[in-house]
matplotlib code that plots the C-alpha trace (Angstrom):
import matplotlib.pyplot as plt

x = [119.3, 116.7, 114.1, 114.0, 110.7, 108.8, 109.8, 107.1, 107.0, 104.7, 102.3, 104.4, 107.6, 106.1, 104.8, 108.2, 109.9, 107.5, 108.1, 111.9, 111.8, 109.2, 111.2, 114.2, 112.2, 110.4, 113.8, 115.1, 112.0, 111.7, 115.2, 114.1, 111.8, 112.8, 115.6, 113.5, 112.1, 115.4, 117.3, 117.1, 118.4, 121.2, 122.2, 122.3, 124.2, 126.8, 127.2, 126.1, 123.4, 119.9, 121.0, 124.1, 121.9, 120.0, 123.1, 121.9, 119.0, 120.6, 123.7, 121.5, 119.1, 121.7, 123.9, 120.8, 119.8, 123.2, 123.2, 119.9, 121.0, 123.6, 121.0, 120.3, 124.0, 124.8, 121.9, 123.0, 126.6, 126.2, 122.6, 119.5, 119.4, 123.1, 122.8, 119.8, 121.5, 124.7, 122.9, 120.9, 124.0, 125.9, 122.9, 123.0, 126.7, 126.2, 123.3, 125.5, 128.3, 125.8, 124.7, 128.3, 129.3, 130.8, 130.7, 128.7, 131.3, 131.4, 127.6, 127.4, 130.0, 128.3, 124.9, 126.4, 127.5, 124.0, 122.4, 124.7, 124.0, 120.3, 120.0, 119.3, 117.0, 113.6, 114.1, 115.4, 112.5, 110.1, 112.0, 112.2, 108.5, 107.6, 109.9, 108.5, 104.8, 102.7, 101.5, 97.9, 99.0, 101.7, 99.3, 98.6, 102.3, 103.0, 100.0, 101.4, 104.8, 103.1, 101.4, 104.7, 106.1, 103.1, 103.2, 106.9, 106.8, 103.9, 105.8, 109.1, 108.2, 106.4, 109.1, 111.9, 110.3, 109.6, 113.1, 114.8, 112.8, 112.8, 116.3, 118.8, 119.1, 121.7, 118.9, 117.0, 119.9, 120.6, 117.0, 118.0, 120.5, 118.2, 115.6, 118.2, 119.9, 116.6, 115.6, 118.9, 118.9, 115.3, 115.8, 119.1, 117.4, 114.2, 115.9, 119.0, 117.9, 116.9, 118.9, 121.5, 121.7, 124.5, 126.0, 128.8, 127.7, 129.6, 129.5, 129.3, 132.2, 132.4, 128.7, 128.9, 131.9, 130.6, 127.2, 128.8, 131.1, 128.5, 125.6, 127.9, 129.5, 126.0, 124.8, 127.8, 127.2, 123.6, 124.5, 127.4, 126.2, 124.5, 127.3, 129.9, 127.8, 127.3, 129.3, 131.3, 133.2, 135.8, 134.9, 131.3, 132.4, 134.8, 132.2, 129.6, 132.0, 132.9, 129.2, 128.3, 131.2, 130.7, 126.9, 127.3, 129.7, 127.3, 124.3, 126.3, 127.9, 124.6, 122.8, 125.5, 126.7, 125.3, 124.9, 124.2, 124.0, 121.0, 118.9, 118.2, 116.9, 113.6, 112.9, 111.9, 108.6, 106.1, 104.3, 107.5, 108.8, 105.7, 105.1, 108.7, 108.5, 105.3, 106.6, 109.9, 108.2, 105.4, 107.8, 110.2, 107.4, 106.2, 109.7, 110.2, 107.0, 108.0, 111.4, 110.4, 107.3, 108.9, 111.8, 109.5, 107.4, 110.4, 112.6, 109.9, 106.8, 108.2, 107.2, 109.1, 110.3, 107.5, 104.8, 106.2, 106.2, 102.6, 101.6, 103.0, 102.1, 98.4, 99.5, 99.9, 96.5, 94.4, 96.9, 96.8, 93.0, 92.8, 95.7, 93.9, 90.9, 93.1, 95.0, 91.7, 89.6, 92.0, 91.8, 88.2, 89.2, 91.4, 94.7, 95.4, 92.3, 93.4, 96.9, 95.3, 93.1, 96.2, 98.1, 94.9, 94.7, 98.4, 98.3, 95.3, 97.0, 99.9, 97.5, 96.0, 99.5, 100.2, 97.4, 99.1, 100.2, 102.2, 99.0, 98.1, 97.3, 98.2, 94.7, 94.7, 98.2, 97.2, 94.0, 95.8, 98.2, 95.3, 93.7, 97.0, 96.9, 94.2, 96.7, 99.4, 97.1, 96.3, 99.8, 102.1, 100.2, 98.6, 101.8, 103.9, 101.3, 101.3, 105.1, 105.4, 102.3, 104.0, 107.1, 107.6, 107.3, 111.1, 111.7, 109.3, 111.9, 114.4, 111.7, 110.6, 114.3, 115.0, 111.9, 112.8, 116.4, 115.2, 112.5, 115.0, 117.5, 114.8, 114.0, 117.7, 118.0, 114.6, 115.9, 118.8, 116.9, 114.0, 116.2, 118.1, 114.8, 113.4, 116.5, 117.2, 113.6, 113.7, 116.9, 115.3, 112.2, 114.2, 116.3, 113.1, 111.4, 114.5, 114.6, 111.2, 112.1, 112.9, 112.3, 110.7, 108.0, 104.9, 104.4, 108.0, 107.6, 104.3, 105.8, 108.7, 106.3, 104.4, 107.6, 108.4, 110.5, 113.6, 116.1, 118.7, 116.8, 113.6, 115.5, 116.6, 113.0, 112.1, 114.8, 113.2, 109.8, 111.3, 113.1, 109.9, 107.9, 110.5, 110.5, 106.7, 106.7, 109.3, 107.2, 104.2, 106.3, 107.5, 104.0, 102.7, 105.4, 104.5, 100.8, 101.8, 104.1, 101.3, 99.0, 101.5, 101.7, 98.0, 98.3, 101.5, 100.0, 97.3, 99.9, 100.2, 98.3, 96.0, 95.7, 97.3, 97.5, 97.2, 100.6, 102.4, 101.3, 104.3, 104.4, 106.9, 104.1, 104.2, 107.9]
y = [90.1, 91.6, 93.9, 97.4, 98.7, 100.8, 104.5, 107.1, 108.7, 111.7, 111.2, 113.5, 111.8, 108.3, 109.3, 110.6, 107.5, 105.3, 107.2, 106.9, 103.2, 102.5, 104.5, 102.3, 99.2, 100.8, 101.7, 98.1, 96.3, 98.8, 97.8, 94.2, 95.3, 98.7, 97.3, 94.7, 97.0, 98.7, 95.5, 95.8, 99.4, 98.5, 95.6, 97.7, 100.6, 98.3, 96.2, 92.8, 90.3, 90.1, 86.9, 88.6, 91.6, 89.3, 89.3, 92.7, 91.0, 87.7, 89.3, 91.5, 88.6, 86.0, 88.3, 89.6, 86.0, 85.2, 88.3, 87.6, 84.9, 87.3, 89.9, 88.4, 88.0, 91.6, 93.1, 91.4, 92.4, 96.1, 97.0, 97.3, 101.1, 101.2, 98.3, 99.9, 103.2, 101.7, 99.3, 102.2, 104.5, 101.7, 100.9, 104.6, 104.3, 101.0, 102.6, 105.5, 103.2, 101.2, 104.5, 105.4, 101.9, 101.9, 98.2, 95.2, 93.6, 96.9, 97.1, 93.4, 93.9, 97.0, 95.2, 92.4, 95.0, 96.5, 93.2, 92.4, 95.6, 95.5, 92.2, 93.7, 96.5, 94.7, 92.6, 95.7, 97.8, 95.2, 94.9, 98.7, 99.3, 96.7, 98.4, 101.9, 101.1, 100.2, 96.6, 97.6, 99.4, 97.0, 95.2, 98.5, 99.3, 95.9, 96.1, 99.4, 97.8, 95.0, 97.6, 99.2, 95.9, 95.5, 99.0, 99.1, 96.3, 98.1, 101.4, 99.7, 98.8, 102.2, 104.3, 102.3, 102.6, 106.3, 107.1, 105.0, 106.7, 110.2, 110.4, 107.5, 104.1, 105.2, 107.3, 104.2, 103.8, 107.5, 108.0, 105.9, 108.5, 111.2, 108.6, 106.7, 109.7, 111.1, 107.7, 107.3, 110.9, 110.6, 107.3, 108.4, 111.6, 110.0, 106.9, 108.4, 107.9, 104.2, 101.9, 99.9, 96.3, 94.2, 90.8, 88.7, 85.4, 82.8, 83.1, 80.0, 80.9, 77.5, 77.5, 81.0, 80.4, 77.1, 78.9, 81.8, 79.6, 77.0, 79.3, 81.8, 79.0, 77.6, 81.1, 81.6, 78.2, 79.1, 82.6, 81.5, 78.0, 78.9, 81.2, 78.5, 75.6, 74.1, 70.9, 71.2, 73.9, 73.0, 76.2, 75.0, 71.5, 72.9, 75.4, 72.7, 70.5, 73.4, 74.1, 70.5, 69.9, 73.2, 72.8, 69.2, 70.3, 73.2, 70.9, 68.4, 71.2, 73.1, 69.9, 69.2, 72.7, 74.1, 77.7, 77.2, 80.2, 78.5, 76.1, 73.3, 71.1, 72.9, 70.7, 67.8, 69.6, 68.5, 71.8, 73.8, 71.4, 71.6, 75.3, 76.2, 74.2, 75.9, 79.3, 78.9, 77.3, 79.9, 82.9, 81.5, 81.4, 84.9, 86.3, 84.7, 86.2, 89.7, 89.2, 87.8, 89.8, 93.3, 92.0, 90.4, 93.5, 95.7, 93.5, 91.9, 93.9, 97.4, 98.7, 101.5, 100.9, 103.2, 101.3, 97.9, 99.1, 100.2, 96.9, 94.8, 97.1, 96.1, 92.9, 94.9, 96.7, 93.9, 92.9, 96.5, 96.3, 92.7, 92.4, 94.0, 91.6, 88.6, 89.4, 89.9, 87.0, 84.3, 82.4, 81.6, 79.5, 76.5, 78.1, 75.3, 76.4, 80.0, 79.0, 76.7, 79.5, 81.7, 79.0, 78.5, 82.2, 82.6, 79.3, 80.5, 83.8, 81.8, 79.7, 83.0, 84.3, 81.0, 82.0, 85.3, 86.1, 88.9, 90.8, 90.9, 94.5, 96.5, 96.2, 92.4, 92.1, 94.5, 92.7, 89.3, 91.0, 92.4, 89.0, 87.5, 90.0, 87.8, 85.0, 87.3, 88.7, 85.2, 83.7, 85.1, 85.2, 81.6, 79.9, 81.7, 80.8, 77.1, 76.8, 78.3, 76.5, 73.4, 75.1, 75.6, 79.3, 79.7, 78.6, 80.9, 83.6, 81.0, 79.6, 83.0, 83.9, 80.5, 80.8, 84.3, 83.2, 80.3, 82.4, 85.1, 82.5, 80.8, 84.0, 84.5, 80.9, 81.4, 84.5, 82.6, 79.5, 81.5, 83.6, 80.4, 78.6, 81.6, 82.2, 78.5, 77.8, 80.9, 79.6, 76.2, 77.7, 80.0, 77.1, 75.1, 78.1, 78.8, 75.2, 75.8, 79.1, 78.7, 80.9, 77.8, 77.9, 79.8, 81.3, 82.6, 84.2, 85.7, 87.2, 88.7, 90.2, 91.8, 93.3, 94.7, 92.0, 89.8, 92.4, 92.2, 94.7, 92.6, 89.4, 91.3, 92.2, 88.5, 87.6, 90.0, 88.4, 85.0, 86.2, 87.8, 84.7, 82.5, 84.5, 84.6, 80.7, 80.6, 82.9, 80.6, 77.6, 79.3, 80.2, 76.7, 75.2, 77.6, 76.6, 73.0, 74.1, 76.0, 73.1, 70.9, 73.5, 73.2, 69.5, 69.9, 72.4, 70.0, 67.7, 70.1, 69.2, 71.5, 73.2, 76.3, 78.7, 82.5, 83.0, 82.3, 85.2, 87.5, 91.0, 89.8, 88.2, 90.9, 91.0]
z = [129.3, 131.6, 130.2, 131.4, 132.6, 130.1, 130.4, 131.0, 127.6, 127.0, 124.0, 121.7, 122.7, 122.2, 118.8, 117.8, 119.1, 117.2, 114.0, 114.4, 115.0, 112.3, 109.7, 110.1, 109.6, 106.6, 105.1, 105.5, 104.2, 101.3, 100.2, 99.8, 96.9, 95.7, 93.5, 91.8, 89.1, 88.7, 87.8, 84.0, 84.3, 86.7, 84.6, 81.5, 83.1, 84.6, 81.5, 82.9, 81.9, 83.6, 85.4, 86.8, 87.8, 90.1, 92.4, 93.6, 95.2, 96.3, 97.9, 100.2, 101.1, 101.9, 104.0, 105.8, 106.6, 108.0, 110.2, 111.7, 114.2, 115.6, 116.7, 120.1, 121.0, 119.8, 121.7, 125.0, 124.4, 123.4, 124.4, 122.3, 121.7, 120.8, 118.5, 116.8, 116.3, 115.0, 112.6, 111.3, 110.7, 109.1, 106.9, 105.8, 105.0, 103.1, 101.1, 100.1, 99.0, 96.9, 95.2, 94.2, 93.0, 89.5, 88.7, 89.5, 91.9, 93.8, 94.1, 95.1, 97.8, 99.2, 99.1, 101.2, 103.8, 103.6, 104.2, 107.2, 109.0, 108.2, 110.2, 113.6, 112.5, 112.5, 115.7, 117.5, 116.3, 117.7, 121.0, 121.6, 120.7, 123.3, 125.8, 125.4, 125.2, 128.3, 128.3, 127.4, 124.2, 123.0, 120.7, 118.9, 118.6, 117.1, 114.7, 113.5, 112.9, 111.0, 108.9, 108.1, 106.9, 104.6, 103.2, 102.4, 99.8, 98.1, 98.0, 96.9, 93.2, 92.7, 94.3, 92.7, 89.2, 89.6, 90.9, 88.2, 85.3, 86.7, 88.2, 88.1, 89.8, 92.5, 94.1, 95.1, 97.6, 98.3, 99.6, 102.6, 103.8, 105.1, 106.4, 108.3, 109.8, 111.0, 112.5, 114.3, 115.6, 116.9, 118.7, 120.2, 121.5, 122.8, 124.4, 125.8, 129.4, 128.9, 131.2, 129.3, 130.5, 128.9, 129.5, 128.1, 126.7, 124.8, 121.0, 118.8, 116.5, 114.9, 114.1, 112.7, 110.6, 109.1, 108.4, 106.6, 104.5, 103.7, 102.8, 101.1, 98.9, 98.0, 97.0, 94.8, 93.1, 92.5, 91.1, 88.9, 87.9, 84.7, 83.5, 84.1, 82.7, 86.2, 87.0, 83.8, 85.7, 88.3, 90.2, 90.6, 91.6, 94.3, 95.5, 95.9, 97.8, 100.1, 100.7, 101.4, 103.8, 105.8, 106.0, 107.2, 109.9, 110.7, 111.3, 113.4, 115.5, 116.1, 117.2, 119.9, 121.0, 124.3, 122.9, 119.1, 116.9, 115.3, 117.4, 114.9, 117.7, 117.3, 114.3, 116.6, 117.0, 114.3, 113.8, 113.7, 111.1, 108.9, 109.5, 108.5, 105.3, 104.2, 105.3, 103.3, 100.3, 100.2, 100.6, 98.0, 95.5, 96.5, 96.2, 92.8, 91.4, 92.6, 90.9, 87.5, 86.8, 86.7, 84.7, 82.1, 81.8, 81.2, 79.1, 76.9, 77.2, 76.8, 80.2, 81.9, 85.4, 86.7, 84.9, 85.9, 89.5, 89.2, 87.6, 90.4, 93.3, 93.7, 95.4, 98.7, 98.7, 100.2, 102.8, 104.2, 104.4, 105.6, 108.1, 111.1, 110.6, 110.1, 113.3, 115.2, 114.0, 112.8, 116.1, 115.3, 112.4, 111.8, 110.8, 108.4, 106.5, 106.4, 105.2, 102.6, 101.3, 101.0, 99.0, 96.9, 96.1, 95.2, 93.2, 91.3, 90.5, 89.1, 87.0, 85.7, 84.7, 83.0, 80.5, 79.7, 76.1, 74.6, 74.2, 77.9, 79.0, 82.1, 83.8, 83.5, 85.1, 87.9, 88.6, 89.0, 91.4, 93.3, 93.6, 94.8, 97.7, 99.3, 99.6, 100.9, 103.6, 104.8, 104.5, 107.1, 110.3, 110.1, 109.0, 111.7, 114.3, 113.2, 113.3, 116.8, 118.3, 119.7, 121.0, 124.8, 125.8, 126.4, 122.8, 121.1, 120.5, 119.1, 116.8, 115.5, 114.8, 113.1, 110.9, 109.9, 109.1, 106.9, 105.2, 104.2, 103.1, 101.0, 99.3, 98.4, 96.9, 95.2, 93.4, 91.9, 91.0, 89.5, 87.3, 86.1, 85.3, 83.5, 81.3, 80.7, 79.5, 77.3, 75.7, 75.1, 73.6, 71.4, 70.1, 69.3, 67.6, 65.5, 64.2, 62.7, 61.0, 57.3, 54.3, 52.8, 55.4, 54.3, 57.8, 57.8, 54.4, 55.4, 58.6, 56.6, 54.1, 56.9, 58.1, 54.7, 53.0, 53.5, 54.5, 57.2, 59.3, 59.1, 59.9, 63.1, 63.8, 63.3, 65.9, 68.3, 67.8, 68.5, 71.6, 72.9, 72.3, 73.9, 77.1, 77.0, 76.9, 79.6, 81.8, 81.3, 82.2, 85.4, 86.6, 85.7, 87.9, 90.8, 90.4, 91.3, 94.1, 95.8, 95.3, 97.1, 100.0, 100.4, 101.2, 103.3, 105.7, 106.7, 108.2, 111.1, 114.2, 116.3, 118.7, 117.3, 120.3, 119.9, 121.7, 118.5, 116.4, 116.4, 114.9, 112.4, 110.5, 107.9, 107.4]

ax = plt.figure().add_subplot(projection="3d")
ax.plot(x, y, z, "-o")
ax.set_aspect("equal")
plt.show()
């Protein structure tokens, strides 16, 4: 589709258009983190386990990832402005439906819808900002968009915690309604005269179908595996076979089709291959940290949702301050070095958390989050630049889209695996600790005496202590594992080969 020339907007009109476009992206990115701190409350209110509560996150992420490859085809078929407005309005509707959900299956279904319609929002925001700004000011517009995508994850935990504690969890979805309606109305009004250029292009229906079934089946297996005892269940076995077969067909088809929905042939390029691996691996670890930490603080450390949000929020402060400088001066350094420093900072923060005990205070947790922000600030832009650096110019858009798709998918899978590892290790530690609890043991008798004697109530308190300690040990295990993962990513990123040209630093770095 050809690009329409930038319209001559007056400064007030340009400002209003920028606000409308940015609000839609802010709303969508906010929804990737705002529910994290509310998961314990949502799980409790809907009568499900913490592990099942994670479906609220994974259902949105996996459906959002699957929808991303369709954005280009939809924009060419219906027009960019129309696609943006309809995606925003449908996102508002899906958010409202999430808020009125009365059961976990209902909420998960509506989160799937929300993730699907959210797919085009960020790419269309970026495209329309480029269209309305003159060439000399496009860099400023994209820098603003990158800032929005950095600020939203900071606001998410704080806003989600405050809303959950002060009102109720449905309002974390209801707040999207006025924001989305305002954004859609502003963009429709300001861009009503923009020429609409559409074209009919073939759709890779087989690739899309095999992608949806294969990825969807894999996500269900990961989400339900622990509940159904994995491969002891025929449901999990059948789901795994469906996933393997459909994903195998998907890969073969995409490598041979003339108009693939996902261009897997890009993986022949070394830097794209290495860069995508470190991007997905790093983001999966980052996503897991932001999922587990609020849950641990609320379920085991007695934090309210608000205080859990405040504890994890400092991770975004340094990226806000550092992002403009990283974008401006990164080209002066070897990007592998910057990415390596990012992984070192995040890995070191994981090592610090592996030293936590049940006595750790709020300030210590917040300071470690603040330190991790150094890594987050240096992570996205260098890795995206590396993975796009050896692609021909006409494949840059495909490469950026594929990397975003895989990164989002990696976050979804990471959420399921992280929760499974955390709960499974806690169960193992609990069983081990229980084996060593006996009234004949001096330590057990001493603990019961401190609690006030061997009464049923005090045995229940002892069980709470064991459970808390088991989850503390599991949390330490998880962050120890991540320490080694990020150490491996430091080595992996150095397999990329320079030069890393500046052309490959898209505005999506922060998203």
